MOPAC internal coordinates of N, CA, C and O (Angstrom, degrees):
PM7 1SCF
backbone

  N    0.0000 0     0.00 0     0.00 0    0    0    0
  C    1.4258 1     0.00 0     0.00 0    1    0    0
  C    1.5876 1   109.89 1     0.00 0    2    1    0
  O    1.2310 1   121.66 1   -38.90 1    3    2    1
  N    1.2654 1   114.43 1   141.10 1    3    2    1
  C    1.4922 1   119.67 1   175.19 1    5    3    2
  C    1.5150 1   105.08 1  -115.27 1    6    5    3
  O    1.2310 1   122.29 1   -20.99 1    7    6    5
  N    1.3296 1   113.22 1   159.01 1    7    6    5
  C    1.4191 1   124.21 1   176.50 1    9    7    6
  C    1.5316 1   115.45 1  -103.50 1   10    9    7
  O    1.2310 1   122.73 1   -51.99 1   11   10    9
  N    1.3285 1   112.37 1   128.01 1   11   10    9
  C    1.5931 1   111.70 1   173.57 1   13   11   10
  C    1.4791 1   108.33 1   -65.93 1   14   13   11
  O    1.2310 1   120.23 1   -53.15 1   15   14   13
  N    1.3538 1   117.17 1   126.85 1   15   14   13
  C    1.4515 1   121.83 1   179.56 1   17   15   14
  C    1.5078 1   113.52 1  -115.53 1   18   17   15
  O    1.2310 1   118.85 1   173.37 1   19   18   17
  N    1.3228 1   119.80 1    -6.63 1   19   18   17
  C    1.5443 1   124.06 1   175.27 1   21   19   18
  C    1.4672 1   110.09 1  -153.30 1   22   21   19
  O    1.2310 1   122.65 1   -39.62 1   23   22   21
  N    1.3097 1   112.52 1   140.38 1   23   22   21
  C    1.5143 1   121.60 1   175.29 1   25   23   22
  C    1.5861 1   104.48 1  -140.20 1   26   25   23
  O    1.2310 1   123.67 1   -49.74 1   27   26   25
  N    1.4275 1   110.56 1   130.26 1   27   26   25
  C    1.3722 1   120.07 1   178.17 1   29   27   26
  C    1.5089 1   114.68 1  -133.57 1   30   29   27
  O    1.2310 1   119.95 1   -55.24 1   31   30   29
  N    1.3308 1   117.70 1   124.76 1   31   30   29
  C    1.4543 1   121.72 1  -176.86 1   33   31   30
  C    1.5900 1   111.28 1   -94.58 1   34   33   31
  O    1.2310 1   122.20 1   -42.36 1   35   34   33
  N    1.3259 1   113.40 1   137.64 1   35   34   33
  C    1.4790 1   122.16 1   179.29 1   37   35   34
  C    1.4885 1   104.97 1  -109.19 1   38   37   35
  O    1.2310 1   123.65 1   -80.95 1   39   38   37
  N    1.3508 1   110.61 1    99.05 1   39   38   37
  C    1.5724 1   116.78 1  -172.78 1   41   39   38
  C    1.6399 1   106.22 1   -67.44 1   42   41   39
  O    1.2310 1   115.74 1   134.76 1   43   42   41
  N    1.3346 1   125.69 1   -45.24 1   43   42   41
  C    1.4305 1   123.29 1  -174.17 1   45   43   42
  C    1.5141 1   113.01 1   -65.01 1   46   45   43
  O    1.2310 1   117.94 1   149.91 1   47   46   45
  N    1.3096 1   121.53 1   -30.09 1   47   46   45
  C    1.4448 1   123.46 1   176.26 1   49   47   46
  C    1.5187 1   114.04 1  -108.95 1   50   49   47
  O    1.2310 1   119.21 1  -176.67 1   51   50   49
  N    1.2871 1   119.11 1     3.33 1   51   50   49
  C    1.4913 1   126.67 1   175.91 1   53   51   50
  C    1.5640 1   109.31 1    52.44 1   54   53   51
  O    1.2310 1   121.45 1  -129.13 1   55   54   53
  N    1.2872 1   114.83 1    50.87 1   55   54   53
  C    1.5311 1   122.17 1   179.96 1   57   55   54
  C    1.5106 1   107.10 1  -125.94 1   58   57   55
  O    1.2310 1   121.31 1   -32.38 1   59   58   57
  N    1.2787 1   115.10 1   147.62 1   59   58   57
  C    1.4217 1   129.31 1  -179.60 1   61   59   58
  C    1.6211 1   109.92 1  -111.94 1   62   61   59
  O    1.2310 1   120.50 1   -53.04 1   63   62   61
  N    1.2869 1   116.65 1   126.96 1   63   62   61
  C    1.5138 1   117.84 1   173.23 1   65   63   62
  C    1.4884 1   107.10 1  -108.79 1   66   65   63
  O    1.2310 1   118.74 1   -45.74 1   67   66   65
  N    1.2123 1   120.01 1   134.26 1   67   66   65
  C    1.5058 1   126.46 1   173.04 1   69   67   66
  C    1.5785 1   109.61 1  -122.56 1   70   69   67
  O    1.2310 1   122.06 1   -39.78 1   71   70   69
  N    1.2920 1   113.66 1   140.22 1   71   70   69
  C    1.5042 1   116.66 1   173.34 1   73   71   70
  C    1.5435 1   105.64 1  -122.05 1   74   73   71
  O    1.2310 1   122.98 1   -38.69 1   75   74   73
  N    1.2797 1   111.89 1   141.31 1   75   74   73
  C    1.5352 1   115.70 1   175.86 1   77   75   74
  C    1.5375 1   105.26 1  -107.96 1   78   77   75
  O    1.2310 1   125.72 1    -2.43 1   79   78   77
  N    1.4116 1   106.61 1   177.57 1   79   78   77
  C    1.4521 1   118.25 1  -172.21 1   81   79   78
  C    1.4915 1   116.53 1   -65.39 1   82   81   79
  O    1.2310 1   121.97 1   162.21 1   83   82   81
  N    1.3202 1   113.84 1   -17.79 1   83   82   81
  C    1.5444 1   121.44 1  -179.31 1   85   83   82
  C    1.5288 1   111.86 1   -92.30 1   86   85   83
  O    1.2310 1   120.56 1   172.24 1   87   86   85
  N    1.2539 1   116.53 1    -7.76 1   87   86   85
  C    1.4779 1   122.73 1   177.24 1   89   87   86
  C    1.5174 1   112.89 1   102.04 1   90   89   87
  O    1.2310 1   117.99 1  -174.42 1   91   90   89
  N    1.2964 1   121.43 1     5.58 1   91   90   89
  C    1.4217 1   122.19 1   177.38 1   93   91   90
  C    1.4828 1   112.32 1   -78.04 1   94   93   91
  O    1.2310 1   118.98 1   -50.95 1   95   94   93
  N    1.3671 1   119.55 1   129.05 1   95   94   93
  C    1.4316 1   125.76 1  -178.92 1   97   95   94
  C    1.6575 1   104.72 1  -110.09 1   98   97   95
  O    1.2310 1   124.82 1   -56.89 1   99   98   97
  N    1.3646 1   108.35 1   123.11 1   99   98   97
  C    1.5036 1   111.43 1   171.33 1  101   99   98
  C    1.5105 1   106.91 1  -112.38 1  102  101   99
  O    1.2310 1   123.31 1   -38.70 1  103  102  101
  N    1.3378 1   111.25 1   141.30 1  103  102  101
  C    1.5490 1   117.18 1   171.11 1  105  103  102
  C    1.4445 1   107.18 1  -112.87 1  106  105  103
  O    1.2310 1   121.23 1   -56.68 1  107  106  105
  N    1.3234 1   115.26 1   123.32 1  107  106  105
  C    1.4337 1   120.03 1  -175.96 1  109  107  106
  C    1.4522 1   108.58 1  -106.82 1  110  109  107
  O    1.2310 1   121.54 1   -24.35 1  111  110  109
  N    1.3825 1   114.65 1   155.65 1  111  110  109
  C    1.5778 1   121.05 1   175.25 1  113  111  110
  C    1.4629 1   105.64 1  -146.40 1  114  113  111
  O    1.2310 1   121.52 1   -31.03 1  115  114  113
  N    1.2819 1   114.70 1   148.97 1  115  114  113
  C    1.3790 1   125.67 1  -177.84 1  117  115  114
  C    1.6349 1   106.87 1   -86.86 1  118  117  115
  O    1.2310 1   121.80 1   -59.93 1  119  118  117
  N    1.4084 1   114.16 1   120.07 1  119  118  117
  C    1.4351 1   116.94 1  -178.11 1  121  119  118
  C    1.3876 1   103.93 1  -135.37 1  122  121  119
  O    1.2310 1   117.69 1   -49.08 1  123  122  121
  N    1.4085 1   122.00 1   130.92 1  123  122  121
  C    1.3868 1   130.81 1   177.52 1  125  123  122
  C    1.5019 1   111.32 1    45.36 1  126  125  123
  O    1.2310 1   121.57 1  -135.74 1  127  126  125
  N    1.4403 1   114.60 1    44.26 1  127  126  125
  C    1.3727 1   121.25 1   166.74 1  129  127  126
  C    1.6192 1   113.81 1    83.15 1  130  129  127
  O    1.2310 1   122.57 1  -172.80 1  131  130  129
  N    1.3611 1   112.69 1     7.20 1  131  130  129
  C    1.4491 1   113.15 1   173.60 1  133  131  130
  C    1.5136 1   108.81 1  -139.47 1  134  133  131
  O    1.2310 1   118.63 1   -16.17 1  135  134  133
  N    1.3558 1   120.22 1   163.83 1  135  134  133
  C    1.4145 1   125.31 1  -175.06 1  137  135  134
  C    1.5264 1   106.16 1   -95.87 1  138  137  135
  O    1.2310 1   124.99 1   -50.35 1  139  138  137
  N    1.3442 1   108.03 1   129.65 1  139  138  137
  C    1.5471 1   121.60 1  -179.23 1  141  139  138
  C    1.5182 1   112.83 1  -121.41 1  142  141  139
  O    1.2310 1   119.48 1   -31.70 1  143  142  141
  N    1.2629 1   118.60 1   148.30 1  143  142  141
  C    1.3947 1   121.26 1   169.59 1  145  143  142
  C    1.5408 1   111.51 1   -76.71 1  146  145  143
  O    1.2310 1   123.22 1   -56.23 1  147  146  145
  N    1.3332 1   111.43 1   123.77 1  147  146  145
  C    1.4978 1   117.93 1  -178.39 1  149  147  146
  C    1.4967 1   111.87 1   -98.22 1  150  149  147
  O    1.2310 1   121.65 1   145.59 1  151  150  149
  N    1.3133 1   114.45 1   -34.41 1  151  150  149
  C    1.4836 1   118.99 1  -178.82 1  153  151  150
  C    1.4946 1   111.97 1  -149.77 1  154  153  151
  O    1.2310 1   119.13 1   -33.54 1  155  154  153
  N    1.3421 1   119.26 1   146.46 1  155  154  153
  C    1.3828 1   127.48 1   176.11 1  157  155  154
  C    1.5250 1   112.93 1  -124.09 1  158  157  155
  O    1.2310 1   117.12 1   -53.87 1  159  158  157
  N    1.3492 1   123.08 1   126.13 1  159  158  157
  C    1.3911 1   126.84 1  -177.70 1  161  159  158
  C    1.6049 1   101.72 1  -125.80 1  162  161  159
  O    1.2310 1   124.29 1   -64.10 1  163  162  161
  N    1.4079 1   109.37 1   115.90 1  163  162  161
  C    1.5006 1   117.82 1   173.60 1  165  163  162
  C    1.2654 1   118.73 1  -124.99 1  166  165  163
  O    1.2310 1   116.19 1   -76.53 1  167  166  165
  N    1.3438 1   124.84 1   103.47 1  167  166  165
  C    1.5256 1   126.78 1  -179.73 1  169  167  166
  C    1.5783 1   107.15 1   -98.91 1  170  169  167
  O    1.2310 1   118.59 1   179.06 1  171  170  169
  N    1.2298 1   120.29 1    -0.94 1  171  170  169
  C    1.4461 1   125.97 1  -179.67 1  173  171  170
  C    1.4776 1   111.22 1    59.69 1  174  173  171
  O    1.2310 1   120.67 1  -144.82 1  175  174  173
  N    1.3891 1   116.32 1    35.18 1  175  174  173
  C    1.4283 1   120.65 1  -178.93 1  177  175  174
  C    1.5740 1   104.36 1  -141.30 1  178  177  175
  O    1.2310 1   118.79 1   -45.64 1  179  178  177
  N    1.2524 1   119.91 1   134.36 1  179  178  177
  C    1.5526 1   121.45 1   178.75 1  181  179  178
  C    1.5519 1   114.49 1   -54.03 1  182  181  179
  O    1.2310 1   121.65 1   -41.40 1  183  182  181
  N    1.2990 1   114.45 1   138.60 1  183  182  181
  C    1.4919 1   120.91 1   175.45 1  185  183  182
  C    1.4997 1   104.90 1   -87.52 1  186  185  183
  O    1.2310 1   122.68 1   -45.25 1  187  186  185
  N    1.3672 1   112.48 1   134.75 1  187  186  185
  C    1.4948 1   119.22 1   173.74 1  189  187  186
  C    1.5043 1   112.60 1   -96.95 1  190  189  187
  O    1.2310 1   120.33 1   154.07 1  191  190  189
  N    1.3247 1   116.97 1   -25.93 1  191  190  189
  C    1.5059 1   125.21 1  -176.11 1  193  191  190
  C    1.4647 1   115.03 1  -158.90 1  194  193  191
  O    1.2310 1   119.03 1   -38.48 1  195  194  193
  N    1.3217 1   119.45 1   141.52 1  195  194  193
  C    1.3371 1   126.64 1   177.10 1  197  195  194
  C    1.5462 1   110.21 1  -140.45 1  198  197  195
  O    1.2310 1   119.70 1   -49.64 1  199  198  197
  N    1.3443 1   118.19 1   130.36 1  199  198  197
  C    1.4368 1   120.32 1  -174.00 1  201  199  198
  C    1.5662 1   108.05 1  -148.69 1  202  201  199
  O    1.2310 1   122.20 1   -57.13 1  203  202  201
  N    1.3759 1   113.38 1   122.87 1  203  202  201
  C    1.5096 1   122.53 1   165.56 1  205  203  202
  C    1.5339 1   111.98 1   -70.36 1  206  205  203
  O    1.2310 1   120.30 1   -41.76 1  207  206  205
  N    1.3171 1   117.04 1   138.24 1  207  206  205
  C    1.4278 1   118.90 1   170.49 1  209  207  206
  C    1.5271 1   111.98 1   -59.19 1  210  209  207
  O    1.2310 1   118.89 1   -11.57 1  211  210  209
  N    1.3280 1   119.73 1   168.43 1  211  210  209
  C    1.4330 1   119.74 1  -178.73 1  213  211  210
  C    1.5938 1   114.79 1   -67.82 1  214  213  211
  O    1.2310 1   123.31 1   151.55 1  215  214  213
  N    1.3336 1   111.25 1   -28.45 1  215  214  213
  C    1.4756 1   118.76 1   174.19 1  217  215  214
  C    1.4761 1   115.53 1   -87.47 1  218  217  215
  O    1.2310 1   120.73 1   178.74 1  219  218  217
  N    1.2532 1   116.21 1    -1.26 1  219  218  217
  C    1.5289 1   122.77 1  -178.74 1  221  219  218
  C    1.5212 1   117.04 1    73.23 1  222  221  219
  O    1.2310 1   119.91 1   179.93 1  223  222  221
  N    1.3863 1   117.78 1    -0.07 1  223  222  221
  C    1.4311 1   113.63 1  -171.82 1  225  223  222
  C    1.5773 1   111.58 1   -86.33 1  226  225  223
  O    1.2310 1   120.30 1   177.06 1  227  226  225
  N    1.2916 1   117.03 1    -2.94 1  227  226  225
  C    1.4625 1   113.84 1  -172.48 1  229  227  226
  C    1.5896 1   105.89 1  -147.00 1  230  229  227
  O    1.2310 1   122.27 1   -27.07 1  231  230  229
  N    1.3739 1   113.27 1   152.93 1  231  230  229
  C    1.4648 1   120.77 1   174.78 1  233  231  230
  C    1.4950 1   112.72 1  -119.03 1  234  233  231
  O    1.2310 1   119.90 1   -39.38 1  235  234  233
  N    1.4375 1   117.79 1   140.62 1  235  234  233
  C    1.3885 1   120.26 1   167.23 1  237  235  234
  C    1.3941 1   111.97 1  -111.52 1  238  237  235
  O    1.2310 1   121.13 1   -55.21 1  239  238  237
  N    1.4299 1   115.44 1   124.79 1  239  238  237
  C    1.4487 1   122.93 1  -171.38 1  241  239  238
  C    1.5873 1   104.97 1  -118.91 1  242  241  239
  O    1.2310 1   121.70 1   -54.81 1  243  242  241
  N    1.2739 1   114.35 1   125.19 1  243  242  241
  C    1.6307 1   120.22 1   169.12 1  245  243  242
  C    1.4631 1   111.20 1  -110.35 1  246  245  243
  O    1.2310 1   119.06 1   -44.14 1  247  246  245
  N    1.2688 1   119.40 1   135.86 1  247  246  245
  C    1.5048 1   121.43 1  -177.77 1  249  247  246
  C    1.5601 1   103.66 1  -118.21 1  250  249  247
  O    1.2310 1   123.90 1   -20.54 1  251  250  249
  N    1.2575 1   110.13 1   159.46 1  251  250  249
  C    1.6224 1   122.59 1  -176.86 1  253  251  250
  C    1.4754 1   110.36 1   -62.66 1  254  253  251
  O    1.2310 1   117.44 1   158.85 1  255  254  253
  N    1.4128 1   122.48 1   -21.15 1  255  254  253
  C    1.4125 1   116.91 1  -178.99 1  257  255  254
  C    1.5678 1   114.76 1   -94.19 1  258  257  255
  O    1.2310 1   121.35 1  -168.34 1  259  258  257
  N    1.3748 1   115.02 1    11.66 1  259  258  257
  C    1.5110 1   121.76 1   178.22 1  261  259  258
  C    1.5519 1   109.49 1    91.39 1  262  261  259
  O    1.2310 1   116.44 1  -176.30 1  263  262  261
  N    1.3420 1   124.36 1     3.70 1  263  262  261
  C    1.3680 1   122.13 1   171.07 1  265  263  262
  C    1.5450 1   114.06 1   -77.01 1  266  265  263
  O    1.2310 1   120.45 1   -45.65 1  267  266  265
  N    1.3333 1   116.75 1   134.35 1  267  266  265
  C    1.4558 1   121.71 1   179.24 1  269  267  266
  C    1.4965 1   108.40 1  -127.05 1  270  269  267
  O    1.2310 1   120.55 1   -50.60 1  271  270  269
  N    1.2523 1   116.55 1   129.40 1  271  270  269
  C    1.4107 1   127.15 1  -174.85 1  273  271  270
  C    1.6589 1   112.97 1  -124.19 1  274  273  271
  O    1.2310 1   121.64 1   -45.63 1  275  274  273
  N    1.3044 1   114.46 1   134.37 1  275  274  273
  C    1.4670 1   120.30 1   172.20 1  277  275  274
  C    1.5478 1   105.28 1  -119.94 1  278  277  275
  O    1.2310 1   121.96 1   -58.47 1  279  278  277
  N    1.3853 1   113.86 1   121.53 1  279  278  277
  C    1.5321 1   118.85 1  -179.41 1  281  279  278
  C    1.4488 1   110.22 1  -134.13 1  282  281  279
  O    1.2310 1   121.64 1   -14.90 1  283  282  281
  N    1.3613 1   114.46 1   165.10 1  283  282  281
  C    1.3736 1   118.68 1   179.77 1  285  283  282
  C    1.5729 1   112.44 1   -82.82 1  286  285  283
  O    1.2310 1   120.05 1   -14.38 1  287  286  285
  N    1.3625 1   117.51 1   165.62 1  287  286  285
  C    1.4834 1   122.34 1   177.85 1  289  287  286
  C    1.5139 1   110.20 1   -56.19 1  290  289  287
  O    1.2310 1   121.70 1   151.88 1  291  290  289
  N    1.4055 1   114.36 1   -28.12 1  291  290  289
  C    1.4699 1   119.58 1  -177.23 1  293  291  290
  C    1.4806 1   112.42 1   -88.07 1  294  293  291
  O    1.2310 1   119.74 1   179.56 1  295  294  293
  N    1.3199 1   118.10 1    -0.44 1  295  294  293
  C    1.4898 1   122.21 1   178.52 1  297  295  294
  C    1.5370 1   120.08 1    96.44 1  298  297  295
  O    1.2310 1   122.25 1  -171.83 1  299  298  297
  N    1.4119 1   113.30 1     8.17 1  299  298  297
  C    1.4828 1   115.00 1  -177.98 1  301  299  298
  C    1.5868 1   104.90 1   -88.54 1  302  301  299
  O    1.2310 1   122.56 1   -38.11 1  303  302  301
  N    1.3600 1   112.71 1   141.89 1  303  302  301
  C    1.5704 1   121.52 1  -178.85 1  305  303  302
  C    1.5120 1   104.87 1   -79.97 1  306  305  303
  O    1.2310 1   119.01 1   -52.50 1  307  306  305
  N    1.2849 1   119.50 1   127.50 1  307  306  305
  C    1.4879 1   123.52 1   172.31 1  309  307  306
  C    1.5351 1   110.34 1  -101.74 1  310  309  307
  O    1.2310 1   121.88 1   144.06 1  311  310  309
  N    1.2890 1   114.01 1   -35.94 1  311  310  309
  C    1.5137 1   115.84 1  -176.37 1  313  311  310
  C    1.4895 1   107.53 1  -158.61 1  314  313  311
  O    1.2310 1   121.13 1   -33.65 1  315  314  313
  N    1.2845 1   115.45 1   146.35 1  315  314  313
  C    1.4926 1   120.38 1   170.53 1  317  315  314
  C    1.5402 1   110.81 1  -155.34 1  318  317  315
  O    1.2310 1   121.69 1   -22.24 1  319  318  317
  N    1.3190 1   114.38 1   157.76 1  319  318  317
  C    1.3602 1   119.96 1   178.11 1  321  319  318
  C    1.5206 1   113.29 1  -157.39 1  322  321  319
  O    1.2310 1   118.02 1   -32.84 1  323  322  321
  N    1.2794 1   121.38 1   147.16 1  323  322  321
  C    1.4399 1   122.99 1   172.18 1  325  323  322
  C    1.5718 1   106.11 1  -100.25 1  326  325  323
  O    1.2310 1   121.66 1   -65.34 1  327  326  325
  N    1.2879 1   114.43 1   114.66 1  327  326  325
  C    1.4884 1   120.61 1  -175.36 1  329  327  326
  C    1.4915 1   107.12 1   -89.70 1  330  329  327
  O    1.2310 1   121.16 1   -52.80 1  331  330  329
  N    1.3785 1   115.38 1   127.20 1  331  330  329
  C    1.5096 1   119.55 1  -177.22 1  333  331  330
  C    1.6303 1   102.75 1   -88.51 1  334  333  331
  O    1.2310 1   123.62 1   -81.51 1  335  334  333
  N    1.3095 1   110.66 1    98.49 1  335  334  333
  C    1.4858 1   118.81 1  -179.14 1  337  335  334
  C    1.4417 1   108.44 1  -127.58 1  338  337  335
  O    1.2310 1   120.03 1   -23.58 1  339  338  337
  N    1.3895 1   117.55 1   156.42 1  339  338  337
  C    1.4054 1   122.72 1   174.57 1  341  339  338
  C    1.5010 1   113.16 1   -92.66 1  342  341  339
  O    1.2310 1   122.72 1   176.94 1  343  342  341
  N    1.4094 1   112.39 1    -3.06 1  343  342  341
  C    1.4499 1   121.06 1   177.85 1  345  343  342
  C    1.4325 1   112.10 1  -127.31 1  346  345  343
  O    1.2310 1   119.54 1    -1.56 1  347  346  345
  N    1.3614 1   118.49 1   178.44 1  347  346  345
  C    1.3533 1   126.48 1  -173.91 1  349  347  346
  C    1.6046 1   109.27 1  -100.63 1  350  349  347
  O    1.2310 1   119.54 1   -44.68 1  351  350  349
  N    1.2622 1   118.49 1   135.32 1  351  350  349
  C    1.5666 1   120.37 1   171.13 1  353  351  350
  C    1.5178 1   109.07 1   -71.02 1  354  353  351
  O    1.2310 1   120.77 1   -55.63 1  355  354  353
  N    1.1950 1   116.14 1   124.37 1  355  354  353
  C    1.4799 1   119.18 1   177.26 1  357  355  354
  C    1.4970 1   119.65 1  -101.67 1  358  357  355
  O    1.2310 1   122.57 1   158.40 1  359  358  357
  N    1.3369 1   112.68 1   -21.60 1  359  358  357
  C    1.4645 1   120.72 1   179.51 1  361  359  358
  C    1.4599 1   116.01 1  -157.18 1  362  361  359
  O    1.2310 1   117.11 1   -19.99 1  363  362  361
  N    1.2456 1   123.10 1   160.01 1  363  362  361
  C    1.4017 1   129.61 1   177.90 1  365  363  362
  C    1.4954 1   109.04 1  -145.62 1  366  365  363
  O    1.2310 1   117.70 1   -28.41 1  367  366  365
  N    1.3388 1   121.98 1   151.59 1  367  366  365
  C    1.4341 1   123.31 1  -178.03 1  369  367  366
  C    1.5310 1   109.63 1  -138.94 1  370  369  367
  O    1.2310 1   120.21 1   -31.47 1  371  370  369
  N    1.2799 1   117.21 1   148.53 1  371  370  369
  C    1.4226 1   129.08 1   178.73 1  373  371  370
  C    1.5824 1   106.22 1   -86.07 1  374  373  371
  O    1.2310 1   120.34 1   -39.23 1  375  374  373
  N    1.3043 1   116.96 1   140.77 1  375  374  373
  C    1.4961 1   116.84 1   167.08 1  377  375  374
  C    1.5640 1   107.24 1   -69.60 1  378  377  375
  O    1.2310 1   120.46 1   -12.34 1  379  378  377
  N    1.3540 1   116.72 1   167.66 1  379  378  377
  C    1.4621 1   118.96 1  -179.34 1  381  379  378
  C    1.6118 1   114.79 1   -59.63 1  382  381  379
  O    1.2310 1   123.48 1   147.96 1  383  382  381
  N    1.3564 1   110.93 1   -32.04 1  383  382  381
  C    1.5329 1   115.40 1   179.40 1  385  383  382
  C    1.5213 1   114.11 1   -85.98 1  386  385  383
  O    1.2310 1   121.39 1  -179.65 1  387  386  385
  N    1.2717 1   114.94 1     0.35 1  387  386  385
  C    1.5382 1   121.06 1  -179.16 1  389  387  386
  C    1.5096 1   112.48 1    62.64 1  390  389  387
  O    1.2310 1   118.40 1  -155.66 1  391  390  389
  N    1.3023 1   120.65 1    24.34 1  391  390  389
  C    1.4224 1   124.92 1   178.90 1  393  391  390
  C    1.4736 1   112.77 1   -86.54 1  394  393  391
  O    1.2310 1   121.81 1   149.11 1  395  394  393
  N    1.3235 1   114.15 1   -30.89 1  395  394  393
  C    1.4866 1   122.15 1  -171.63 1  397  395  394
  C    1.5005 1   111.06 1  -134.24 1  398  397  395
  O    1.2310 1   120.10 1   180.00 1  399  398  397

């Protein structure tokens, strides 16, 4: 069993993202009165931060190994990079216009 370590609500799209201790991200959507998994993302690396953009269209995901990913609410990858750091990224933040 793994433990849910992070939960983030996407108000504009009415979606819920949950991350477990093994690094699996589930995106949930309410369909016909019940919650269903819409998307699963598994890099097999723990997630240190997850943040929806203000408009809900994008997600910023930071991983324990220095990998950073920006993807769409539908699961498309827009940008990713493996940052060569001696420390772990613990958070990320969107600018008010959601451009960075």
